[in-house]
C-alpha positions in Angstrom: -0.4 0.0 0.0 1.5 3.0 -1.1 -0.4 5.6 -1.1 0.0 6.8 2.3 2.4 9.6 3.1 2.9 11.0 6.4 3.8 14.9 5.1 -0.1 15.5 5.7 0.1 14.5 9.6 3.4 15.2 10.7 3.2 16.8 14.0 0.2 15.9 15.2 -1.5 14.5 18.5 -0.1 10.6 17.4 3.2 11.6 16.7 3.9 14.1 19.9 3.6 10.4 21.8 5.4 8.1 19.7 8.3 10.4 19.5 8.5 11.0 23.2 8.1 7.3 23.9 10.9 6.9 21.3 13.1 9.2 22.8 13.0 7.9 26.6 14.0 4.5 25.1 17.2 5.2 23.1 18.1 7.7 26.2 17.8 5.3 28.4 19.6 2.7 26.4 22.2 5.4 25.8 23.0 5.5 29.1 24.5 2.6 29.5 27.5 4.0 26.9 27.2 0.2 25.1 26.6 0.2 21.2 23.1 -0.8 20.3 20.7 -1.4 17.2 17.9 0.5 16.0 15.6 -0.6 13.4 12.9 1.6 12.3 10.4 -0.6 10.0 8.0 2.2 8.6 10.7 5.3 8.5 8.7 7.7 6.5 10.8 10.8 4.9 12.8 11.3 8.4 11.5 15.1 8.1 8.5 17.1 6.8 7.9 20.8 6.5 5.0 21.7 8.7 4.6 25.3 5.9 4.1 22.7 2.9 1.2 23.0 1.2 0.4 19.1 2.9 0.9 20.2 6.2 -1.5 23.8 6.0 -4.2 22.1 4.1 -4.8 18.9 7.1 -3.2 21.5 9.8 -3.1 18.5 12.1 0.0 19.5 13.8 -1.6 22.9 15.1 -3.3 20.2 17.8 0.0 18.4 18.0 3.2 19.6 18.6 2.2 23.2 18.1 0.5 23.0 21.3 3.5 22.0 23.8 6.8 22.9 22.0 6.8 25.7 25.3 5.4 23.3 27.4 8.8 23.6 30.3 7.5 20.4 32.4 7.8 18.2 29.5 10.8 20.0 28.1 12.5 18.9 31.7 11.0 15.0 31.1 11.7 14.8 27.7 15.0 17.1 27.1 16.0 15.4 23.6 12.7 15.6 21.5 12.9 18.8 22.3 16.5 19.2 21.4 15.9 17.6 18.3 13.2 19.7 17.2 14.8 23.0 18.2 18.4 21.6 15.9 16.1 20.9 13.0 14.3 24.5 12.7 18.5 25.6 13.4 17.9 27.4 17.1 15.4 30.0 15.2 12.4 28.9 17.6 10.0 28.7 15.0 7.7 25.7 14.3 8.7 25.4 10.2 10.3 21.6 9.8 9.3 18.4 12.4 11.5 15.4 12.6 10.2 11.7 12.0 11.7 9.2 14.2 14.8 8.6 11.6 15.9 12.1 12.7 15.3 11.4 16.5 16.9 8.1 16.1 19.9 9.4 14.1 20.9 12.5 16.8 20.3 10.5 19.6 22.3 7.5 18.2 26.0 7.3 16.9 28.6 6.3 15.3 29.3 3.4 18.0 26.0 2.7 17.1 23.8 0.3 14.1 20.8 2.2 13.0 18.9 0.8 10.0 15.8 2.8 8.7 13.0 1.2 6.1 11.0 2.4 3.7 8.9 1.1 0.9 7.5 4.4 -1.2 9.9 5.4 -3.4 9.8 9.2 -2.9 9.8 8.8 0.9 12.8 6.4 0.7 14.6 8.7 -1.8 13.8 11.7 0.8 15.0 9.3 3.4 18.0 8.6 1.8 18.7 12.6 1.5 17.6 13.7 5.1 20.3 11.0 6.6 23.0 11.3 4.2 25.3 12.7 7.0 24.9 10.1 9.5 27.3 7.5 8.4 25.9 5.2 10.7 22.6 5.2 9.3 21.4 2.4 6.9 18.6 3.5 4.6 16.8 0.3 3.1 14.2 0.0 0.3 11.9 -2.8 1.6 9.2 -3.7 2.9 9.0 -4.5 6.7 7.7 -7.7 6.4 10.3 -9.1 4.4 13.0 -6.5 5.5 13.0 -7.2 9.5 13.6 -10.9 9.6 16.4 -10.3 7.1 17.9 -8.2 9.4 18.0 -10.1 12.3 19.4 -11.3 14.6 21.5 -7.4 14.9 25.5 -8.3 15.2 24.7 -5.7 17.9 22.4 -8.1 20.2 20.8 -5.3 22.3 18.4 -2.3 20.9 15.2 -1.1 19.9 12.9 -2.0 16.6 10.6 0.8 16.5 7.3 -0.1 14.5 4.8 2.7 13.3 2.8 1.3 10.1 0.2 3.2 8.6 -2.7 1.1 9.5 -4.3 1.8 6.2 -5.3 -2.3 5.5 -7.7 -4.1 8.3 -5.0 -7.2 7.9 -2.2 -4.1 9.1 -3.1 -5.2 12.6 -2.9 -8.9 12.4 0.5 -8.3 9.9 2.0 -6.1 12.9 1.7 -8.7 15.9 3.0 -11.4 13.1 5.9 -8.9 12.5 6.7 -8.9 16.2 6.1 -12.3 17.3 8.7 -13.5 14.3 11.1 -10.6 15.4 11.1 -11.8 19.1 12.2 -15.3 18.1 15.1 -13.9 16.5 16.0 -10.9 18.9 14.3 -12.0 22.2 16.9 -9.1 23.8 15.4 -6.5 22.0 12.6 -3.2 22.9 9.9 -3.3 20.6 7.8 -0.2 20.7 4.8 -0.5 18.5 2.2 2.7 17.7 -1.3 2.4 17.0 -4.1 4.5 15.8 -7.8 4.8 18.0 -10.3 5.3 15.2 -13.5 5.2 15.2 -14.6 3.7 12.5 -12.4 0.6 13.2 -12.8 0.7 17.0 -12.6 -2.7 17.5 -9.2 -3.4 15.7 -7.3 -1.5 18.5 -9.1 -3.9 21.0 -7.9 -6.8 19.4 -4.5 -5.9 18.8 -3.9 -4.7 22.2 -4.5 -8.4 23.1 -3.0 -9.9 20.6 0.4 -8.5 21.4 -0.2 -9.6 25.0 -0.5 -13.1 24.4 2.8 -12.8 22.8 3.6 -13.1 26.6 6.7 -10.7 26.1 7.9 -9.6 29.5 7.1 -5.8 30.7 4.7 -5.1 28.0 3.6 -1.7 28.6 0.5 0.0 26.9 0.8 3.7 26.5 -2.6 5.1 25.2 -4.6 8.4 25.1 -7.4 10.5 23.5 -7.6 14.1 22.2 -12.0 14.0 21.9 -14.5 12.0 21.8 -14.8 9.0 19.5 -16.7 9.6 16.4 -17.6 6.8 13.8 -17.8 8.8 11.0 -14.4 10.8 11.6 -10.7 9.8 11.6 -8.1 9.1 14.7 -9.0 10.2 17.9 -5.9 9.2 19.5 -3.4 6.4 19.4 -0.9 4.6 21.6 2.0 2.7 21.9 2.6 -0.5 23.2 6.9 -1.5 24.2 7.5 -4.9 24.6 10.8 -5.5 27.1 10.0 -2.0 28.3 13.0 -0.6 29.9 13.3 -0.9 33.8 11.6 2.4 35.0 10.1 3.2 31.5 6.8 3.2 33.0 7.6 5.4 36.0 8.8 7.6 33.4 5.7 8.0 31.9 3.7 8.7 34.7 4.0 12.7 34.2 4.5 12.6 30.8 1.3 11.0 29.7 -1.4 12.8 31.8 0.4 16.2 31.0 0.4 15.9 26.6 -3.4 14.3 27.6 -4.4 17.8 29.4 -2.1 20.1 26.5 -3.8 18.2 23.6 -7.2 17.5 24.4 -9.8 18.9 22.4 -12.9 18.2 24.3 -13.7 16.9 28.3 -13.5 13.6 26.7 -9.8 13.1 26.6 -8.2 10.8 28.9 -5.1 8.1 28.9 -4.4 4.7 29.8 -0.9 3.7 31.0 -1.0 0.0 32.4 1.4 -3.0 32.3 0.2 -5.6 30.5 2.7 -8.4 31.4 4.6 -8.7 34.5 8.4 -8.7 34.5 9.7 -11.7 34.1 
């Protein structure tokens, strides 16, 4: 499926959640001072203009990153997130560009690490190559996640993060993502798996079945972080999203205890906005 382009959605409320989670996990991995493997299965272009016609058409960033860009509490809790946004905007203080997951990862990782990025869309792939060409430790692959991820596992560096962020345009994407995690875990049981999923009014049951399927994999320390910004509407699009993190680092859930309530409050569109933060499987 090659119709999805993230440029329409860059910096929205889902990006705020997924990229703060990404920054938290990578920073915790880097604190140990050991090399890591990073694999991004659905990378996109790596960086986006918020002044583009696509972004201006939807204006989704206005109900996302734009609402929390000056939040002092979140700046303290997730400093990497804000530093990288500032860097991509050349310290101007303006919000002209928004980094995708590859740019966040590229700036937190370094030459001791191995970072791999997969993107199937030919234009997004070319944009991704351009946006990451300065980073020698970043390897860009023009391939599908279902084929590419098994081929890259097990990695030479046996610690790290697999970041999985499909578009979920097709109903089978939910089941396929569960299978992707299941198969990858058999090859890389030491790895952390961070998986994003949408909350869609027209597909409300899919998220429930997805969480149930991931939980049944019985990967230790599986944590669910989810929030909504408004009431569910069966005719409208995404009203919230979530992250499931399997093999979550110790203390990860505690790090989200202050972040998730804050982004829910700040990004709320109506009074029904709420969040869930829970352990789905035990530590061991």
